[in-house]
N, C-alpha and C positions, 0 to 999 in steps of 0.2 A: 738524672735525663738520659740516655744513648744519645752520641750526636747522628743526626742523620747525615751528616758528614761522610763522600765511598771517595775510598782510598785508588787511585791508582798506578799501579807504579812500572815508569816506564814511561818516558816521549817520545819512543817512534814511530813509524806512520800505524800503527797500531792504537796507542796511547795516545794518537789525537784525534784522531776517529771517535777513541770510547769518549774524549773529553770535549769530544761538538758532539755528540750523542747527549750528554747528559747535558749538557750545559742547554738544549733548546729544549729542553724537559723540564727544564727548570731546576736542579738535585744538584747539591753541592758537593763539588769533592774537591780534594789537595792530587795533584798530580805530582809523581816525582822522581828525578831526573838523572841519574849517581854522572853526568856527563856536567856540561859545561855550554850545552847548544843543545838540542832539538837533536830529531832522527839515527836518530837508532843507528843496527848498522850500516847505515846509508849515508852514514857522514865520514870521507879519508880519514885517517887518527882520529879516530873520536874520541879525549880523553877521557871517554869514561873506562876506556881500556880493554871493552868489547870489542871493538867493529873488527867484521874481517873483510868486510873493500878496502880492493888495490887498485895500483892504482892506475890504472884499464879499466876499473868494472863498469859494465853493459849493462843497462839489464837486457832479460832474456825474455822479453812479457810485453808484445807490444802499447804502447803510451794509449792508442785505446782503450783495449782492454786493459790497464793496472791503478789506469783513472780512479779517484773520485765517482758516485752518481753527480753531486752538484756541483764540481767544482773537475771540470773536463784542463787536460792540460795544454799549455797554450801553445798551435800550431807551428811555430815556427819551432819547438819545439825536434832534436831528431825520432825517428819511428820507436828506437831500443838507445834510452836514452842514457849518456853516464853518469852516476855518481856525484854532477858536482851538479845535471841540469836535476836528477829527480830529489835533493839537496834545496833547492833553490824551489824545485814543484810542494814539497813537504813545508817550504816558513811559511810560504803566499798563501797557504794554506794555512795555513797558522794563525797571520797577520785579516786574512780576508772572516772566518768568525770568529777571535780575539777571544784565540787562543793561549795565545804563543804566551802573555803577560800572563798565564792562568799556570805556569810550574815551575814548580819548584825547583832550581837548577844546582847542582854540585850534590845532591843529597841521595845518598844510598841511604834505601830499604836491607839492614842488619834482620828486621828477625818480624814472622808473623806469626799470630796465635787467637784462639779464640778464647772469646769468656765466658762467661759462667752462664751471661742476659743474652748471646746468640750473637753479639756484636765481637766485634773484632780489635784486637790489640796491634800497634805495627809504630817496633821498634826503627826510626833514620837515625842518619850519623854524616851529619853534611859534613864537604871537606878538612873545617877547619878542625873538626872534632867535634863541635858543636853535639850533642842527641839528649832528639825529644821523643818522647812515647805520648801516643795516641790514641782514644779509640773512635773508630768510624764500624757506621752500619754496617757494608758493604767494603771488599775486595775488591778490583779489577783485577790480573795480573796480564802485564806485558812485557814482561823481561826479553820476550826472543828465544828462541830453538837454534839459533845460530852466529853464539859464543862460547858454549864448552864442548874444544873439542873430541871427540872418539878416534880411537887405537884400537887395530884391530886385537879383534881375544877370541884364542889366548892370542900373544903378543906371536912371533917370531918370534922362533928358536936362530938360536949363535950370537955372535956378537957386527956389530958395522958399527966397523972404522973412522967413515964418514961425519959428512954434516946430516945431524935427519933436521927436517922440517916438516909441521903444518900448516896443511895447506891454508887453518885461519890463521897465518902470520904474517905469511904471505904476503909484498907488497912495492916491489918490480922489479923487474925483469936481470936490474945486476944482479939478483940476489943465485942466476940462476947462467950464468950469459958463463962460454967459453964449460958449465959443464959435464959430467956424465950423470944424469938426474934418470932415477928411475921417482915416476912416479904412479904411487897407490890407489887405486877408484880409478873412476871413467863416470864419475859423472862433470857439474855445468864445471865447477872452480877444477880438476882435473885435469878437463879437457883444456882452458880456459891458461891455467898453464905452462900446457905442453908445451904449448898453441907458441907464445909467447918465448918459451924459451926454446926453442927451434929457429924462430927466425934471429939470433944473436949466431949460432953457427959455433961456431966449436967445440962444440962435445955434443954427444952423444944424448936423444932423447927418448928418456922410454918409455910406455903404458903397461903396466901390471896392473890386468885385472882377472878375474876369478870367473863373470860371468861373460863380460860384456856388457853393451850396452845398444841401443837405435838413434844412430845417430837423425839426427833433427836439424833441417834449415833454418835459417827464420825468414827467411825471404823462398817464394814459386810466383813465377810469375809474375815478381812487381810488386805481389801484395804478403803482406807478412803470414805469416806458416801458422802462425797460431790464432791469424783470423777464420783460418780451415773452420771449426773450431762454436761452436754454438746452440741454443737451446732444443734446434732440432733437433739435429745429430748427435745428443747427447740422451735422446731418445730412444735412437737405436735400438737392435740387441747389440751385445757388444761384437759379436762372431762379424754383424755387418761395419761400425766403428772399426773394424778391426781389417778388416778392408779395401773402406775408406781411405785409411791412414798407408796400407799395407801401393792401395796406386798412385796412393800423392807422393809419397816419397823416391817410386820407379822413374815419378812422370821428373823429382827432383836434381835424384842424382842415380839411380838403377840402383844396383846388389855393392854398396858399400864393403862388401867384403873381394871388390873387383880395385881400390882402392890399399886395400893392404890392413884394412882397419878388421878383429874380426866378429862378426853376427853375433846376439844375445841368444844363450841357444834358447831360454821365452819369448813365450810370444805377447807381443806388440800390447802395447798395456796394463803389461804382467809389474813392470816395474817404470816408475820412474822418471822418462825421454830425459837425451842427455842433448841439448843445442848449437848447437855452432854454425854455424858457416863457415869454417876455412880450415876444421880436422882432415874432411876427406882429403881436399888441396895439396896440405903442408902429408900427408899422409902418402899420398901418392906421386912425392918428390922425392920417397922416401928422408923426411925430413921429423919424421915420429913414427917410430914402430915400435911392436905390440909384443909380451910378454905376457904369458897365463900368471899367478898365483907364484906366491915368495913360499921356495918352503923351508932357504934357509939365509941368512946374513951369514958371511964366507970372511969379516973383515974385510976388505976392498975391493972385493964381490961378490955376487950375488945370486942365488944357485937359483932356477923356477921347476917347476913342476916338470915343465919339462925336458930335462936332467941337464937343460943351459945355464952355462954365468955372463956375465959381466958383470967387465966394473965398476965401481961406481962412488962420486965422490958427494951427490949427493940424494939424502932416501926424503921423497918427501907422500908426503901421507895427506892426500884428502879422500879421507876416510867417511867426514863428515861429523855430525854433536852429535849431542847426549842433548836432553829433554835436564834440564838444573833450577833449580829452584831454590837457592844458596837461605835462605829466609825463614823455611821453614824446616824445623824442627827433623831431624832424619826421622822422627818414632810415625813422622804425621803426616808423611808426604816427603815419599824418598820414592820417583821413576827411574835415577841415570843409568841405572841396567840397561834396563827394557825397555825402550822409551814407550814404556806401558802406563801409557793416562787416562783415565776411564775416565770421561766423562759423561756426560749424555751431549747430545747434536754437537761434543764435542768445547764445549763452551762450559757444563753444570757440572758445578758434584753434585751429586747424589744425598754426600752425607755430613755438605757441610751448608745451609744455606750461607746462601750467602754470600762465597763465595764463585769468582766467575774467573773462566781463560780466553784472555784472546789470543786466536792466526793463533795456535800451536794444529796447524794447520799446513799440510802442503797440497798445492792445489795442480790439477793441473794447468795451470791459468796463473791468473795478476793473486796474492799476499789480497792484495789492501781493499779487492771493494766485497770483500768477503769481512773484512774486521771490520770492515764500516758495517754490517750487514748484520752481524755476531754482535757491535758496539747497540747498532740499533734492537734489538731480545732486549738484552742488555739494557736495557734504561725503559724499552715500557713492564715488565719485569717489574724492575724496582718499585716502576709507578702504578703496579695493580695493572695498567690494561691488562695486560696474559698475564696465563698458567705455568704451570708446570704440572705434569703428572704425578702423579703418586709416585715415592721413591718405585716401589714394585717397577712398575711398569715400567719409567728412566730404567733400574736396573736390566731389566728384559731388552731394552731397547740399544741398549750396552754392550751385551752377550751380545744380540743378535748382529749391529757391526762387528764385532769382534772376530764374529767367524766369517762374515764372508767377508771380511779384510783379507780374511788369513787362507778360507777357497781365489784367492783372485793374487794375493802375491806371497802368500805362502808365509813359515813361523818367521819376520825377519827385523829382527829395531829398526833397519832404512824404510824397511813404513808402512808402522804404524797410527804415524798423524796424515797416510792419504785420505786425498777426498776426489774428486771429478769435482770441476769449477760446480758445472750449469745445475746440476743436480742433487750438489751440496745449498750454491745457494735459492735454489729453490725450494729444500726441508727447513730449509729458517724462514724464508718468506711463510712456508705452513703453520709454523714454529710460532709466529708474532698473530698473526689470523685466529688464533684458541682465544 
């Protein structure tokens, strides 16, 4: 008889939510974590070798928004917690819901493939070398999508004589102190690193960006800026949402171009925003500079699209991440080139029953509550409390979602996982009522 067990890959914030959801409905599971402890990307220097956390990292959504629904973060926690607070929160959550002792640590999932009977064969390898093969009724993939670095494609022409570093490998300000650093990209990690480098003095800090980004503060009038988002606001037409956000940004800091920070060519809400309380101030003081895209690497100098050149001894790629599943055979599922993971409601693979993907989304808001509700939906599907539509209907929905995403964001691998927090949450809630 095929096993009734479910396999969960990863014990980060999403894997924990999945384990808790399956435990609540009485479904047996194995949860495999490559590292020695839970927490995934939020565990600084995680010995699974995959964490992108740097020493100063704080989450950029406030603690009320990022909390799981039935386990709020303590009131004594800072509004925008440090990674150490977040790990403590995950550990408390796992202990409270009796999940922590049910995780198999120091165990990597090396291969996942379907069996002819519809079950899934999973091969694991313990850090000390022992391998096991088990069959499972279903697999929940929760290995995250912020650990496999993406570089510009095509790569910049020429040769750079200095040091290159992807933001995935950035840990402390000492890595950038006193350097003439050029940071490629203008997302959250790029801006955090630029601000840290600027505070070290002694070197020139330059952000190279093709299209700029809207800079949103963490605070407005003493309240978290992301608290302005709400279910009600999310139901307004996109043009009105843009207007509300534009007014809020004007009240928060005026025109960011006045600080020397380029404004993007796209309209608001047509790209993922960048949150920073510090960038505009540091740029206005001349501590962070901006250049357009890189045209050519010229040894110890860099040539930009505006024809200017700068000396540089550190080139930092803050160019995002690829979705990667090293445990799937390339001819089974390979989405690395375009991050093109086509799933029904961003969770269910229409061609592989019993295969679920958790938290492969990029919300305008926190990911933890969405992973939680996705987990609850998966648990209901596995217990038969709700049903999926027929495959043609799922494919039609996937195509419609993909077209809507392309209309809003354009054909960019950066935005293939994008969702709006409250509309997406309500969408999964509707699925759970079917």
